[in-house]
C-alpha positions in Angstrom: -50.1 -14.3 -25.2 -46.7 -13.2 -26.4 -44.5 -10.6 -24.7 -44.3 -7.2 -26.4 -41.5 -6.8 -28.9 -38.0 -5.7 -27.8 -35.4 -3.5 -29.3 -31.6 -4.0 -29.2 -29.6 -1.1 -27.7 -25.9 -0.4 -27.5 -23.9 1.4 -24.8 -21.2 2.9 -27.1 -19.1 3.9 -24.1 -18.9 0.2 -22.9 -18.3 -1.3 -26.3 -14.8 -2.1 -27.3 -15.5 -3.4 -30.8 -14.9 -7.1 -30.3 -17.5 -7.8 -33.1 -18.9 -11.0 -31.5 -22.4 -9.6 -31.5 -22.4 -9.2 -35.3 -21.3 -12.9 -35.6 -24.1 -14.0 -33.3 -26.9 -11.7 -34.7 -26.0 -10.7 -38.2 -29.7 -10.1 -39.0 -29.6 -6.9 -37.0 -26.0 -6.0 -36.2 -23.3 -5.0 -38.7 -19.9 -3.5 -38.1 -18.5 -0.2 -39.1 -15.1 0.3 -40.6 -13.5 0.3 -37.2 -15.2 -2.9 -36.0 -17.9 -1.3 -33.8 -21.5 -2.4 -34.1 -24.2 -0.7 -36.0 -27.5 -1.7 -34.5 -30.8 -1.9 -36.5 -33.2 0.1 -34.3 -36.4 -1.6 -35.4 -38.2 -3.9 -33.0 -37.0 -7.5 -33.1 -39.5 -10.0 -34.3 -40.3 -12.8 -31.9 -38.7 -15.4 -34.1 -35.3 -13.6 -33.8 -35.5 -12.7 -30.2 -33.6 -15.9 -29.1 -30.7 -14.8 -31.3 -30.8 -11.3 -29.9 -30.7 -12.6 -26.3 -27.7 -14.8 -27.1 -25.8 -11.8 -28.5 -26.6 -9.7 -25.4 -25.6 -12.6 -23.1 -22.3 -13.2 -24.9 -21.1 -9.5 -25.2 -17.8 -9.5 -23.4 -18.3 -5.8 -22.2 -22.1 -6.1 -21.5 -22.6 -3.2 -23.9 -25.8 -4.6 -25.4 -29.2 -4.8 -23.8 -32.8 -5.5 -24.9 -35.5 -2.9 -24.0 -39.2 -2.9 -24.6 -40.1 -1.4 -28.0 -41.9 1.9 -27.9 
């Protein structure tokens, strides 16, 4: 049995706009004109979850997290 889907969340206060997340997970993260991430709020399919976890783990400001989808 698979775990329930997760959603990527951003703490905009912690984010400093390094842009690493969009390089690691371009399927769901784009950057605005100032280099800050725009997160796709839809649940992440299981086949992309590994990429999402890597983006969360590599964020230099710990501004990303995965939460259970509602």
